[in-house]
N, C-alpha and C positions, 0 to 999 in steps of 0.2 A: 382360818379354814379348817373345817372338821376333816379328819382323816379316818377312813374306815377300812376294815378288812374286806377283801374281795371274796365274798362267800366265806367258806371255812378254810380258805387258803391263808398263808401268811403274807400274801401280797397286800400292801397297804396303798390306798388310793385316795385322792382328794374327793370330797363329796360332790364337788362340781368339776367336771372334766372338760377339756377343750376338744371339740370336734374339728378335725383338720381338713374337712372335705373342700373348703374354699381355697386352700393353698394350691397354687399352680393353675387355678381356673379363674375365679373372680379376683384373686389377690396375686400380685406379682411378688418378687423377692423382697422388696423393701416393705411392702404392706404386710407380708407374712412375718417378717422380722419384728415389726412393731407389735403385732398381735401376740406373737409367741413371748416376747419379753414382757408384755403387759400381763399375760396369763401367769408367767413365772413369778412376777413381782406380786401378784395377787394371791399367791400360795397354791395355785393349781399345779398338781403334780401328774395328773393323768392326761396324756396327749394321745388322742385316738385318731389314727389315719387308716389308710388301706392302699395297697399297691395300685389299685385302679383309680384312686382319686387324683384329680388334677390332670385329666387327659392321659391316664395310664402312666403313672410314675412321677408326675409333676409335684404332687404334695410331698411324697417321701424325699424327692431330690431337694426341694426347697428347705425342708426341715433339716436335712443333712447339712445344708450350707449354713443354717442359722444356729442350731443347737449348741455346738461347741462344748464348752465346759459345763453347760447346763445338763448335758446328757446324763451325767452320773447322778443327778439329783431328781430325775423325773422317772415316771413309769411310762415307757414308750410302747404303745400298742399299735399293731398294724394287722392287716388281714390279707388272705389269699383266697383264690378260687374263681373270682370273676374273670371274664375274658380280658386278656392283656394284648390281644391282637385281633385282626379281623378274620383270620383263618379258622379260629376256634381251637388251634393247637395249644396255645398258652392259656390254659384254664383248668379248673377242676381240683380234685383232691387226691390224685394218685400219688404213689411214692415218687415216681419219676418227675412229676411236675412240682411237687412240694420241694424237693431237693434243689431244683433250679430256681423256684420262686423265692425261697428264703434267701438264697445267695444274692439274687437281684435286689431284694429289699434291703439287705445289709449294706450292699454297695451304695445304693441311693441314700440311705440314711446315715452313711459314714459311721457305722458302729459295728461292733463285733458280737452284739447280742440284742435280742428283742425281749422285752419284759413279758409281753402278752401277745401271743401269735394266735389269731382267730381265723377259723374257717368261715368265710363270708356268707356262704349259703350251703345247703345240702348238695352233694354230688351224687345223683342217682346211678351214675355209671361205675362208681368205685365203692367196694365194700368198706364199711366203717372201720373194720379191723385193720385193713391196709393203711388207711389214713392215720389212725391212732398209733400204729407201730412206727410210721414214718415220723410223726410228731414226737413220739417218745424218744426216738433216736436223736432228734434235734435237741431235746431237753438234756439227754445224757451227754451230748457233745458240748453243751454249754452255749449253743447258739440261740436257744430259746429258754426262757425261765419258766413260763406257764403257758398253757394253751386254753383257748376258749372257742365258742361257736357263736354264730350270728344267723338270724333268720331261719332257724331250724324249727320244724313242727315239733311239738312236745314229744311225740312218740319216737321220733328219730333221736332226739336228745337223750331220752331214757335208754334207748338201745345203745347209744354211744357210751353212756355212763356204766351200763351193765357190762358191756364188752371190756371197757377199761378195767373194771373191778375184777372180772373173772380171768382176764389175761394178764393181770399185773402191770398194766400200763398207766402212764400219767393221764388222769381224767381231765375233762374240761372243768376249769374252775369258775367259768362265767358264761353267761349267754347274753347276747345283745339283740334287742328287738324293739320294735315300735311300742311305745307305751306313753299315754298321756291322758289328760282328763276327758278327752273326747274319743280316744281310741283305747279302750280297756279290754280288748279281746284277749290279751295275754293272761288275764286273770282266770280264764276258764280252765286252761290246761298247763300252759307254760309256767306260770308262777308256782302252782302247786308242785310241779315236777322239779323246778329249781330249788324250792325249799326242801323237798325230800332228799335231794342229792347234795345239799349244802353249797349250791352255786350262787354266785352273786349275779344280780341282774343289772345290766347297763342299758337304760332306756335311751333310745334315740328318737328324734322328732318330738321332744318333750313339749314343744310349743305348737304342734300340729302345723308346721311350716309357717308359723307366725300368727295364726289365728288367735292363740291364747295370750298374745302380748297385749291385747286391748286396743291396738292401733287400727284394727279393721272394724267397721260398723255396718250393719245391714242397711241397705238403701242409702248409703253415703258414698261419696267418691273414694275410690281406692287410692291408697298412698302411693305416690310416684316412686318407682324404682324398687318397690317391695317385692318379696318373692312371690306372693300370691297374685300380685298385680302382673308380674312378668311371665309367670309359668302357668299356662292354662291347665295343664294336666293336674297340677296341684290344686288350683282353684276349683276344678271340677270335682276333685276328691273331697276337699274339706269344706267348701262353701255351700252347705245345704241347709235346709230349714232346721233340722235337728241340731246341727252344730252351732248355728246362729243363736238358737234359743238357749243352748247350754252356755255358750260364751257370754251372752248378755247377762244371764243370771249369775255367773261366776264373777264377772266384773262388779256387779252390784254387791255381791257377797264380800269380795275383797275390799272394795272401797268403804263399805260400812264399818270395816275393822281397821281402817287406816293403812291398808296395804294395796299393792298393785296387782294386776292380773298376772304379771310375770312372777312376782313373789309367790302367788298362790300356786301357779303351775309347777314351779320347781320345788317349793317346800312340801307340797302334797306328795310329789313323787318320792322325796327323801323320807317321808313318813311311812312309805310302803315297804314291807318286807317281801323279797330280799334285795331291794335296790341298794347298790353300793355307791354308785356315782351317776350323776345325771350328765350325759354327754350333750354339750351345747356348743354350737358353732358361733363364730364371731368374725366380723369383717373390720371392726374398729376397736381400739383399746377401751373406749367408753362402754361398748357392749360387753366386753369381758368383765369390767367392774360391775355392771348391772347384773350380769349372770351370777357373779359371786355373791353379791348382796342378796339376790333373790332366794337364796337357800337358807336364810336365817330366821324364818318364821316357824316357831314351834307351835303346832296346832294342838288344840285340845281334842279330846275324844268326841265332844259334842260338835265341834266344828267339822271334824272328819266325817261324822255321821250325816251332817247337813249337806256336805259336799256330795256324799254318796247319793243322797236323795235327789239332788239337782242333776247329777250326771247319769244316773241309772234310770230315772223315771221320765226323762224328757223325750 
């Protein structure tokens, strides 16, 4: 497993990370245990969750039950900001909420520190300086090692980095956003901003909710139990004529070179700067193994150029 620095920070993460959003929801304790141990055995060190995953706290709680002695050998990442109750009181990025949210995550995870604590989305009600000062205090207290952001518009990310620099606060070392062969919007503003500030990019939905696995085919029966089969809002989002055309061309491109669509999707992302690790979920050990293997294709400049032609001109 390749290990990379997360941006210009000293935090080192595996090139393939494990997305833990299935834990506590689609997966119970024993299934979670099986996937976590498989990921660890495959050399995955970045485990990415959020307080809201698993029906508000379920993912963190199961991970806390499972990790045990593995905790010291992994990079444990979680997030805050999303609603943790129905009243709207437990959410956001105010100092008051962050102080309580981190303690709740630490209890569920059964650890005394979080390697990467990420703001899950922008909070328009709280000044970014207040958020960064609260996070800086957590770093200084040793409860958090590094901080990051997720789903931030590029301009708010730049504002946060400028504020951290001018006020002498710990900056965001990473940003997490959707990025894949069919969703390349991040390249317009977010990627240049991340490069300018030395931030690592952690792409999520690298497979466009499964479209880029190659198991979906236009005008064919949808695979039983698959995410795009069961979740209509995702099917409505990804299954359109443009994406079908791109995915079909990409499958042909990969197979002509002896690779799978999955290998193409992951290896292409890992060839993009400033991607540090590709966050990929899994519900079975064999999926973990497939994900790890999928990052091993080193593409040529000509191959990358051809992929650009396919994805940007369709």
